[in-house]
DOMIMAR-254770 format. One record per residue (C-alpha): residue in one letter; z, x, y. Coordinates in steps of 0.02 Angstrom, whole numbers. Layout:
<atoms>
(A,(Z,X,Y))
...
</atoms>
This chain:
<atoms>
(X,(-7364,1990,-3007))
(X,(-7217,1874,-3037))
(X,(-7099,2021,-3064))
(X,(-7162,2104,-2907))
(X,(-7131,1948,-2803))
(X,(-6953,1935,-2870))
(X,(-6922,2114,-2826))
(X,(-6990,2085,-2650))
(X,(-6881,1932,-2630))
(X,(-6728,2032,-2676))
(X,(-6775,2165,-2551))
(X,(-6789,2034,-2413))
(X,(-6623,1950,-2459))
(X,(-6505,2099,-2466))
(X,(-6541,2174,-2294))
(X,(-6503,2006,-2214))
(X,(-6347,1990,-2317))
(X,(-6292,2165,-2269))
(X,(-6324,2128,-2085))
(X,(-6223,1970,-2097))
(X,(-6078,2061,-2180))
(X,(-6086,2198,-2049))
(X,(-6079,2066,-1912))
(X,(-5934,1983,-1999))
(X,(-5839,2146,-2018))
(X,(-5869,2190,-1835))
(X,(-5808,2017,-1786))
(X,(-5651,2040,-1889))
(X,(-5621,2212,-1814))
(X,(-5646,2138,-1640))
(X,(-5525,1998,-1676))
(X,(-5398,2120,-1748))
(X,(-5414,2227,-1590))
(X,(-5388,2072,-1484))
(X,(-5235,2025,-1586))
(X,(-5163,2200,-1571))
(X,(-5190,2201,-1382))
(X,(-5114,2029,-1369))
(X,(-4965,2085,-1473))
(X,(-4942,2239,-1361))
(X,(-4956,2131,-1206))
(X,(-4831,2007,-1274))
(X,(-4709,2147,-1321))
(X,(-4729,2217,-1144))
(X,(-4695,2046,-1070))
(X,(-4540,2023,-1178))
(X,(-4478,2196,-1126))
(X,(-4505,2147,-944))
(X,(-4404,1988,-973))
(X,(-4259,2091,-1044))
(X,(-4264,2197,-886))
(X,(-4261,2042,-777))
(X,(-4113,1973,-875))
(X,(-4017,2136,-847))
(X,(-4054,2123,-661))
(X,(-3990,1945,-661))
(X,(-3823,2004,-733))
(X,(-3811,2148,-608))
(X,(-3873,2060,-451))
(X,(-3798,1886,-452))
(X,(-3784,1897,-261))
(X,(-3973,1884,-250))
(X,(-3981,1720,-345))
(X,(-4120,1638,-248))
(X,(-4237,1788,-257))
(X,(-4204,1815,-443))
(X,(-4238,1631,-474))
(X,(-4409,1650,-396))
(X,(-4443,1807,-500))
(X,(-4392,1720,-660))
(X,(-4504,1572,-621))
(X,(-4650,1690,-595))
(X,(-4610,1780,-758))
(X,(-4598,1614,-847))
(X,(-4771,1568,-788))
(X,(-4839,1736,-846))
(X,(-4760,1714,-1017))
(X,(-4831,1539,-1032))
(X,(-5002,1610,-989))
(X,(-4980,1742,-1125))
(X,(-4932,1610,-1252))
(X,(-5085,1509,-1204))
(X,(-5192,1664,-1228))
(X,(-5114,1696,-1399))
(X,(-5142,1516,-1450))
(X,(-5323,1530,-1396))
(X,(-5341,1690,-1498))
(X,(-5259,1603,-1645))
(X,(-5383,1461,-1633))
(X,(-5526,1586,-1632))
(X,(-5452,1676,-1782))
(X,(-5438,1515,-1879))
(X,(-5618,1476,-1837))
(X,(-5669,1649,-1899))
(X,(-5573,1619,-2059))
(X,(-5662,1456,-2085))
(X,(-5827,1544,-2058))
(X,(-5779,1678,-2185))
(X,(-5733,1546,-2313))
(X,(-5901,1463,-2287))
(X,(-5990,1628,-2313))
(X,(-5889,1662,-2469))
(X,(-5942,1495,-2541))
(X,(-6124,1546,-2524))
(X,(-6100,1729,-2572))
(X,(-5993,1745,-2727))
(X,(-6035,1929,-2741))
(X,(-5938,1965,-2580))
(X,(-5791,1850,-2622))
(X,(-5667,1985,-2672))
(X,(-5692,2088,-2515))
(X,(-5687,1934,-2402))
(X,(-5525,1876,-2485))
(X,(-5444,2042,-2442))
(X,(-5503,2027,-2263))
(X,(-5441,1847,-2254))
(X,(-5271,1901,-2322))
(X,(-5258,2035,-2190))
(X,(-5313,1912,-2057))
(X,(-5188,1783,-2116))
(X,(-5049,1914,-2109))
(X,(-5100,1954,-1930))
(X,(-5102,1768,-1888))
(X,(-4928,1747,-1963))
(X,(-4866,1895,-1861))
(X,(-4941,1821,-1704))
(X,(-4859,1654,-1742))
(X,(-4689,1739,-1763))
(X,(-4717,1834,-1600))
(X,(-4764,1671,-1515))
(X,(-4605,1589,-1581))
(X,(-4499,1735,-1518))
(X,(-4584,1720,-1349))
(X,(-4547,1533,-1345))
(X,(-4365,1571,-1387))
(X,(-4360,1695,-1242))
(X,(-4435,1564,-1127))
(X,(-4304,1438,-1181))
(X,(-4166,1566,-1150))
(X,(-4237,1604,-978))
(X,(-4246,1419,-938))
(X,(-4063,1400,-986))
(X,(-4014,1548,-876))
(X,(-4117,1478,-732))
(X,(-4026,1312,-750))
(X,(-3860,1404,-748))
(X,(-3913,1499,-592))
(X,(-3963,1336,-509))
(X,(-3792,1264,-545))
(X,(-3709,1420,-474))
(X,(-3818,1411,-318))
(X,(-3773,1227,-296))
(X,(-3587,1268,-314))
(X,(-3604,1409,-187))
(X,(-3695,1294,-66))
(X,(-3558,1163,-85))
(X,(-3425,1294,-52))
(X,(-3522,1359,98))
(X,(-3541,1184,170))
(X,(-3356,1152,147))
(X,(-3315,1318,231))
(X,(-3432,1277,376))
(X,(-3351,1107,397))
(X,(-3177,1185,399))
(X,(-3239,1315,523))
(X,(-3308,1180,638))
(X,(-3144,1085,628))
(X,(-3048,1245,665))
(X,(-3160,1286,813))
(X,(-3135,1110,880))
(X,(-2946,1127,863))
(X,(-2949,1299,943))
(X,(-3053,1235,1089))
(X,(-2933,1089,1111))
(X,(-2782,1204,1104))
(X,(-2866,1320,1228))
(X,(-2894,1177,1349))
(X,(-2714,1121,1330))
(X,(-2653,1299,1354))
(X,(-2759,1322,1510))
(X,(-2694,1159,1580))
(X,(-2515,1211,1540))
(X,(-2540,1383,1616))
(X,(-2618,1306,1771))
(X,(-2468,1190,1785))
(X,(-2349,1337,1764))
(X,(-2442,1437,1894))
(X,(-2436,1291,2014))
(X,(-2251,1266,1982))
(X,(-2217,1452,2005))
(X,(-2319,1451,2166))
(X,(-2215,1307,2230))
(X,(-2051,1396,2189))
(X,(-2121,1557,2264))
(X,(-2158,1460,2423))
(X,(-1981,1389,2423))
(X,(-1910,1564,2392))
(X,(-2013,1638,2534))
(X,(-1958,1500,2649))
(X,(-1777,1528,2604))
(X,(-1790,1717,2631))
(X,(-1875,1691,2799))
(X,(-1728,1585,2853))
(X,(-1603,1716,2793))
(X,(-1692,1873,2856))
(X,(-1787,1807,3006))
(X,(-1674,1898,3130))
(X,(-1729,2071,3071))
(X,(-1889,2151,3135))
(X,(-1886,2285,3001))
(X,(-1903,2156,2862))
(X,(-2073,2073,2861))
(X,(-2196,1978,2751))
(X,(-2356,2064,2694))
(X,(-2465,1946,2593))
(X,(-2360,1877,2451))
(X,(-2223,2012,2468))
(X,(-2066,2040,2570))
(X,(-2062,2218,2638))
(X,(-1897,2307,2678))
(X,(-1914,2469,2772))
(X,(-1820,2602,2674))
(X,(-1704,2637,2819))
(X,(-1634,2460,2801))
(X,(-1570,2500,2627))
(X,(-1558,2689,2608))
(X,(-1512,2844,2707))
(X,(-1646,2978,2722))
(X,(-1687,3060,2555))
(X,(-1555,2955,2463))
(X,(-1571,2821,2328))
(X,(-1399,2738,2343))
(X,(-1397,2573,2439))
(X,(-1303,2597,2604))
(X,(-1178,2468,2670))
(X,(-1305,2388,2788))
(X,(-1428,2371,2643))
(X,(-1294,2295,2533))
(X,(-1269,2157,2661))
(X,(-1455,2114,2657))
(X,(-1464,2124,2467))
(X,(-1314,2007,2453))
(X,(-1416,1876,2546))
(X,(-1564,1910,2431))
(X,(-1455,1895,2276))
(X,(-1385,1729,2333))
(X,(-1561,1662,2362))
(X,(-1617,1723,2190))
(X,(-1469,1644,2102))
(X,(-1502,1479,2190))
(X,(-1687,1489,2145))
(X,(-1654,1532,1962))
(X,(-1556,1371,1945))
(X,(-1706,1271,2007))
(X,(-1848,1351,1907))
(X,(-1867,1275,1732))
(X,(-1823,1397,1592))
(X,(-1997,1386,1515))
(X,(-2075,1470,1668))
(X,(-2074,1659,1642))
(X,(-2042,1732,1814))
(X,(-1980,1898,1880))
(X,(-1940,1977,2048))
(X,(-2034,2141,2053))
(X,(-1952,2278,2156))
(X,(-2077,2414,2207))
(X,(-2021,2578,2284))
(X,(-2138,2674,2403))
(X,(-2121,2836,2503))
(X,(-2220,2921,2640))
(X,(-2342,3062,2605))
(X,(-2226,3205,2654))
(X,(-2175,3304,2500))
(X,(-1993,3336,2456))
(X,(-1922,3511,2454))
(X,(-1893,3502,2266))
(X,(-1719,3580,2283))
(X,(-1621,3420,2303))
(X,(-1578,3278,2185))
(X,(-1760,3221,2172))
(X,(-1902,3339,2135))
(X,(-2042,3232,2208))
(X,(-2084,3063,2285))
(X,(-2113,2984,2114))
(X,(-1931,3010,2068))
(X,(-1868,2954,2238))
(X,(-1971,2793,2244))
(X,(-1925,2748,2063))
(X,(-1739,2784,2091))
(X,(-1733,2674,2247))
(X,(-1818,2529,2156))
(X,(-1695,2547,2011))
(X,(-1547,2552,2131))
(X,(-1601,2386,2209))
(X,(-1621,2307,2037))
(X,(-1451,2368,1978))
(X,(-1366,2307,2138))
(X,(-1443,2133,2116))
(X,(-1386,2130,1935))
(X,(-1212,2175,1992))
(X,(-1217,2023,2108))
(X,(-1257,1904,1965))
(X,(-1448,1903,1957))
(X,(-1508,1893,1775))
(X,(-1582,2061,1719))
(X,(-1727,1975,1629))
(X,(-1791,1915,1797))
(X,(-1799,2089,1876))
(X,(-1926,2231,1864))
(X,(-1920,2402,1949))
(X,(-2072,2512,1984))
(X,(-2101,2672,2082))
(X,(-2267,2713,2168))
(X,(-2225,2872,2262))
(X,(-2338,2898,2413))
(X,(-2496,2833,2328))
(X,(-2496,2652,2391))
(X,(-2479,2670,2581))
(X,(-2487,2519,2696))
(X,(-2573,2622,2831))
(X,(-2666,2788,2832))
(X,(-2604,2931,2939))
(X,(-2462,3055,2951))
(X,(-2368,3020,3112))
(X,(-2188,2962,3118))
(X,(-2231,2779,3148))
(X,(-2352,2770,3000))
(X,(-2232,2864,2887))
(X,(-2090,2745,2933))
(X,(-2197,2593,2889))
(X,(-2252,2670,2723))
(X,(-2072,2707,2669))
(X,(-2024,2537,2602))
(X,(-1958,2425,2464))
(X,(-2071,2277,2420))
(X,(-2011,2118,2335))
(X,(-2133,2004,2246))
(X,(-2098,1846,2145))
(X,(-2225,1841,2004))
(X,(-2255,1797,1821))
(X,(-2184,1902,1681))
</atoms>
């Protein structure tokens, strides 16, 4: 009876012990799987960090955005480290549990020691991986600090540039105002001298009905200065241009040298075309040649060339529409205008 009870007791003890060992082995396998997954995840995170660092070197222009990405990656890595530390704590607890079981079950000591050694090796590997991750975090923190300093330097440079730009804009606006005031003064002065010039010419040429004022221009009918179809100033025209030259020379001595003024001489013809067989092929050439003749005659009388301009308009700027003799006579003309250069 006694022997049978001992045998029964042994049969009840070993199944429980085997179940406990099976549970322990499964727990170890589970923990090892967790450690392997954690190691894979950590390696993936570290690889991602290397990629981010490469982007930082290649895309320094996007400093602010990269800084945000690195901060997010830093938080992820910290979360991973926390997870690893939690797994490490669980592993250490499992080891303690194994050691307790080994104290009560000497028969399973050798196998448990092997498992503990393997588990300790895994724990050491995880600790080294955690240390490498911490080193990566420290490196990222240093690079983030460097990026912050670069951003601050760029912001300072930008602020300085904006301040210089505002100062330049203020100076430009002030110079523009001064220039506008100066131009307005010059225009007023030129208008006053133009008025004096017109008044003087009216006195000199008032006795002629074929010389008149149209707006801001003196208009000489072509017949006053030129024979029909010709561009050389005739004797009668020379007399009138002598008066004009004297008035211009007198005026040039009164206008300050800083005022850029010119007397524009415009040649115009009527709408009747030339034959094309004479000296001039068309009205463009005739009108331009007459304006140039007037300018050259005035220069010969002492008027400064820099104050004279010649232009030919052909028949394309008539005073009056129509094609009768009276209209054509009025449209054949030389116009004089005192204006800015």
